[in-house]
C-alpha positions as CSV (number, residue, x, y, z in Angstrom):
1,X,-6.6,13.7,-26.1
2,X,-5.6,10.5,-24.5
3,X,-4.3,10.1,-20.9
4,X,-0.7,9.5,-22.2
5,X,-0.6,12.5,-24.5
6,X,0.0,16.3,-24.2
7,X,-2.7,18.8,-25.2
8,X,-1.1,19.0,-28.6
9,X,-1.6,15.2,-29.2
10,X,2.1,14.3,-28.8
11,X,3.1,11.4,-26.4
12,X,4.0,12.7,-22.9
13,X,7.0,10.8,-21.6
14,X,5.9,11.9,-18.1
15,X,2.3,10.8,-18.4
16,X,2.9,7.5,-20.3
17,X,4.7,5.7,-17.4
18,X,2.1,6.8,-14.9
19,X,-0.7,5.7,-17.2
20,X,1.0,2.2,-17.4
21,X,1.3,2.3,-13.6
22,X,-2.4,2.7,-13.2
23,X,-3.0,-0.3,-15.5
24,X,-0.4,-2.5,-13.8
25,X,-2.3,-3.6,-10.7
26,X,-5.4,-4.5,-12.6
27,X,-3.5,-6.5,-15.2
28,X,-1.6,-8.3,-12.4
29,X,-4.8,-9.2,-10.6
30,X,-6.2,-10.6,-13.8
31,X,-2.9,-12.6,-14.4
32,X,-3.1,-14.0,-10.8
33,X,-6.7,-15.0,-11.5
34,X,-5.8,-16.8,-14.7
35,X,-2.8,-18.5,-13.1
36,X,-4.7,-19.6,-10.0
37,X,-2.5,-17.5,-7.7
38,X,-5.2,-15.8,-5.7
39,X,-5.4,-18.5,-3.1
40,X,-8.3,-20.6,-1.9
41,X,-10.7,-17.6,-2.0
42,X,-9.8,-15.8,-5.3
43,X,-12.8,-13.5,-5.3
44,X,-12.1,-12.3,-1.8
45,X,-8.5,-11.8,-2.6
46,X,-9.3,-9.8,-5.8
47,X,-11.7,-7.6,-3.8
48,X,-9.0,-7.0,-1.2
49,X,-6.3,-6.2,-3.7
50,X,-8.4,-3.7,-5.6
51,X,-9.3,-2.1,-2.4
52,X,-5.6,-1.8,-1.4
53,X,-4.8,-0.1,-4.6
54,X,-7.5,2.5,-4.0
55,X,-5.6,3.6,-1.0
56,X,-2.2,3.3,-2.8
57,X,-3.4,5.6,-5.6
58,X,-4.9,8.0,-3.2
59,X,-1.5,8.3,-1.4
60,X,0.3,8.8,-4.7
61,X,-2.2,11.5,-5.6
62,X,-1.7,13.3,-2.3
63,X,2.1,12.9,-2.7
64,X,2.2,14.8,-6.0
65,X,2.0,18.3,-4.6
66,X,4.7,17.9,-1.9
67,X,7.0,16.3,-4.5
68,X,6.2,19.0,-7.0
69,X,7.2,21.8,-4.7
70,X,10.0,20.1,-2.9
71,X,11.5,18.7,-6.1
72,X,10.7,21.9,-8.0
73,X,9.1,19.8,-10.8
74,X,6.1,21.8,-11.9
75,X,5.1,19.4,-14.6
76,X,4.5,16.6,-12.1
77,X,1.0,18.2,-11.4
78,X,0.0,16.9,-14.9
79,X,-0.3,13.3,-13.6
80,X,-2.2,14.1,-10.4
81,X,-5.6,13.9,-12.1
82,X,-4.8,10.6,-13.7
83,X,-3.8,9.1,-10.3
84,X,-7.0,10.4,-8.7
85,X,-9.2,9.0,-11.4
86,X,-7.3,5.6,-11.1
87,X,-8.3,5.6,-7.4
88,X,-11.9,6.1,-8.3
89,X,-11.9,3.4,-11.0
90,X,-10.3,0.8,-8.7
91,X,-12.9,1.8,-6.0
92,X,-15.7,1.1,-8.5
93,X,-14.1,-2.2,-9.5
94,X,-13.8,-3.1,-5.8
95,X,-17.5,-2.6,-5.3
96,X,-18.4,-4.4,-8.6
97,X,-16.3,-7.5,-7.6
98,X,-18.2,-7.6,-4.3
99,X,-21.6,-7.1,-5.8
100,X,-21.4,-9.2,-8.9
101,X,-19.0,-12.0,-8.1
102,X,-19.2,-12.3,-4.3
103,X,-22.9,-11.6,-3.8
104,X,-24.0,-12.9,-7.2
105,X,-25.6,-9.5,-8.1
106,X,-28.1,-9.8,-5.3
107,X,-28.6,-6.0,-4.9
108,X,-30.9,-6.4,-2.0
109,X,-28.3,-8.3,0.0
110,X,-25.6,-5.8,-1.1
111,X,-27.7,-2.8,0.0
112,X,-28.5,-4.4,3.4
113,X,-24.9,-5.4,4.0
114,X,-23.8,-1.8,3.2
115,X,-26.5,-0.4,5.5
116,X,-25.9,-2.8,8.4
117,X,-22.1,-3.3,8.4
118,X,-20.4,-0.1,9.5
119,X,-17.1,-0.7,7.6
120,X,-19.1,-1.3,4.4
121,X,-21.1,1.9,5.1
122,X,-17.9,3.9,5.5
123,X,-16.4,2.4,2.4
124,X,-19.5,3.1,0.4
125,X,-19.5,6.8,1.4
126,X,-15.8,7.0,0.4
127,X,-16.7,5.4,-2.9
128,X,-19.4,7.9,-3.6
129,X,-17.0,10.7,-2.8
130,X,-14.4,9.3,-5.1
131,X,-16.9,9.0,-7.9
132,X,-17.9,12.7,-7.4
133,X,-14.3,13.8,-7.6
134,X,-13.6,11.6,-10.6
135,X,-16.7,12.9,-12.5
136,X,-15.7,16.6,-11.8
137,X,-12.1,16.2,-12.6
138,X,-12.4,17.2,-16.3
139,X,-11.5,20.7,-17.7
140,X,-15.1,21.2,-18.7
141,X,-16.3,20.6,-15.1
142,X,-13.7,23.0,-13.7
143,X,-15.0,25.7,-16.0
144,X,-18.6,24.9,-15.2
145,X,-18.1,24.9,-11.4
146,X,-15.6,27.7,-11.3
147,X,-12.1,27.3,-9.7
148,X,-13.3,28.3,-6.2
149,X,-16.2,25.8,-6.0
150,X,-14.1,23.2,-7.7
151,X,-11.3,23.5,-5.2
152,X,-13.7,23.4,-2.3
153,X,-15.3,20.2,-3.7
154,X,-11.9,18.5,-4.3
155,X,-10.8,19.4,-0.8
156,X,-13.0,16.4,0.1
157,X,-10.2,14.1,-1.0
158,X,-8.8,14.5,2.6
159,X,-11.8,13.2,4.5
160,X,-12.5,10.7,1.7
161,X,-9.0,9.3,2.2
162,X,-9.5,9.2,6.0
163,X,-12.8,7.2,5.5
164,X,-10.9,4.9,3.2
165,X,-8.3,4.3,5.8
166,X,-10.9,3.6,8.5
167,X,-12.5,1.1,6.2
168,X,-9.1,-0.5,5.6
169,X,-8.5,-0.8,9.3
170,X,-11.8,-2.5,10.1
171,X,-11.7,-4.8,7.1
172,X,-8.1,-5.9,8.0
173,X,-9.2,-7.0,11.4
174,X,-6.2,-8.5,13.2
175,X,-3.3,-7.6,10.9
176,X,-3.3,-3.9,10.4
177,X,0.4,-3.6,9.3
178,X,-0.5,-2.0,5.9
179,X,-3.3,0.2,7.2
180,X,-0.9,1.6,9.8
181,X,1.7,2.2,7.1
182,X,-0.7,4.0,4.8
183,X,-2.0,6.1,7.7
184,X,1.6,7.1,8.6
185,X,2.2,8.2,5.0
186,X,-1.1,10.1,5.1
187,X,0.0,11.9,8.3
188,X,3.3,12.7,6.6
189,X,1.6,14.3,3.6
190,X,-0.9,16.2,5.8
191,X,1.9,17.5,8.1
192,X,3.5,18.9,4.9
193,X,0.3,20.6,4.0
194,X,0.1,22.1,7.5
195,X,3.5,23.7,6.9
196,X,2.2,25.2,3.7
197,X,-1.1,26.3,5.2
198,X,0.6,28.3,8.0
199,X,3.3,29.6,5.6
200,X,6.0,27.9,7.5
201,X,9.3,27.3,5.8
202,X,9.6,23.9,4.0
203,X,13.3,23.5,4.2
204,X,15.3,20.4,4.9
205,X,15.1,21.0,8.7
206,X,11.3,21.4,8.9
207,X,10.8,18.5,6.4
208,X,13.0,16.3,8.6
209,X,10.9,17.4,11.6
210,X,7.6,16.3,10.0
211,X,9.2,13.0,9.0
212,X,10.1,12.3,12.6
213,X,6.7,13.5,13.8
214,X,4.9,11.3,11.3
215,X,7.0,8.2,12.3
216,X,6.4,8.8,16.0
217,X,2.6,9.2,15.4
218,X,2.6,6.0,13.4
219,X,4.2,4.0,16.1
220,X,1.8,5.5,18.8
221,X,-1.2,4.8,16.5
222,X,-0.2,1.2,16.0
223,X,0.3,0.7,19.7
224,X,-3.0,2.3,20.5
225,X,-4.8,0.1,18.0
226,X,-3.5,-3.1,19.3
227,X,-4.1,-2.0,22.9
228,X,-7.7,-1.0,22.2
229,X,-8.7,-3.9,19.9
230,X,-6.6,-6.8,21.3
231,X,-5.6,-5.7,24.7
232,X,-1.9,-5.8,23.9
233,X,0.1,-3.4,26.2
234,X,1.2,-0.3,24.4
235,X,4.7,-0.6,25.8
236,X,5.1,-4.0,24.3
237,X,4.1,-2.8,20.8
238,X,6.4,0.2,21.1
239,X,9.2,-2.0,22.2
240,X,8.7,-4.3,19.2
241,X,9.9,-1.4,17.0
242,X,13.4,-2.0,18.3
243,X,13.3,-5.7,17.3
244,X,14.3,-6.2,13.7
245,X,14.4,-10.0,13.8
246,X,10.9,-10.5,12.6
247,X,9.9,-7.5,10.4
248,X,10.4,-3.8,10.2
249,X,7.5,-1.9,11.8
250,X,5.5,0.6,9.7
251,X,6.9,3.6,11.7
252,X,10.4,2.9,10.3
253,X,9.2,2.9,6.7
254,X,7.4,6.2,7.3
255,X,10.6,7.6,8.8
256,X,12.5,6.4,5.7
257,X,10.0,8.0,3.3
258,X,9.9,11.1,5.4
259,X,13.7,11.4,5.0
260,X,13.3,11.4,1.3
261,X,11.7,14.9,1.4
262,X,14.6,16.8,3.1
263,X,17.1,14.9,1.0
264,X,15.2,15.9,-2.2
265,X,15.0,19.5,-0.9
266,X,18.8,19.6,-0.3
267,X,19.6,18.1,-3.7
268,X,17.3,20.5,-5.6
269,X,18.6,23.4,-3.6
270,X,22.2,22.6,-4.5
271,X,21.2,22.2,-8.2
272,X,19.5,25.6,-8.1
273,X,22.6,27.2,-6.6
274,X,24.9,25.7,-9.2
275,X,22.6,27.0,-12.0
276,X,22.5,30.4,-10.4
277,X,26.3,30.5,-10.3
278,X,26.5,29.4,-13.9
279,X,24.1,32.2,-15.0
280,X,26.0,34.8,-12.9
281,X,29.3,33.6,-14.4
282,X,28.0,33.7,-18.0
283,X,26.6,37.2,-17.4
284,X,30.0,38.6,-16.5
């Protein structure tokens, strides 16, 4: 069975585009390398881009369950494993580029850097966690571990993602636009899980509420970061959210993405009502 096929061996038109999506970033980085488009420090840029895609694929993995339930598309769960494995693979490539190309395979230096630099230590711990999740993602490992133990192990994806985001923040140094955006999306996805955990309704109203909460949290987090790291007054950062002349701040993107969930819920709810009416009419 290949990643793009169903269990019966036939091509899955759901899995195939997602499989191509997982290959796309790597092929694009290779193309940029060949075309000399990675700037004056191509190795560093390649390392950064692979690291960015680890976070992106983690977010896509975490987004599958909310989209599956909100959009009432049960088959979407079939691509979650693929996206999670892709995150682990890009994390390994991220480390290999650093160890082999940047540090010339000087393992002693690599080990000392990981031990002495806190952001590298955090990133390495997250990498080990992703490898563990990737290795145990097969059907055989699920049967060997049992569903309860397997679920407890794979719950670690949440702290692993948090560690990855912390690594992203520290590595980004001054410009934390993308780490803030990814953190906002992570908060949105976690707020949805809080609703589910406490058996609260996940209707359009509550989904809109968590979208607003995630956006506000994102704005406050960005202001707190710039205040604590660079001494920029928090009010100044918050006020910049109302200035669209330069760029749209991450909080607005989180709000826009948060709005997609209630809209999807409304659309799917209306579709379900129409189908129910059609069935009732046909039964008369």
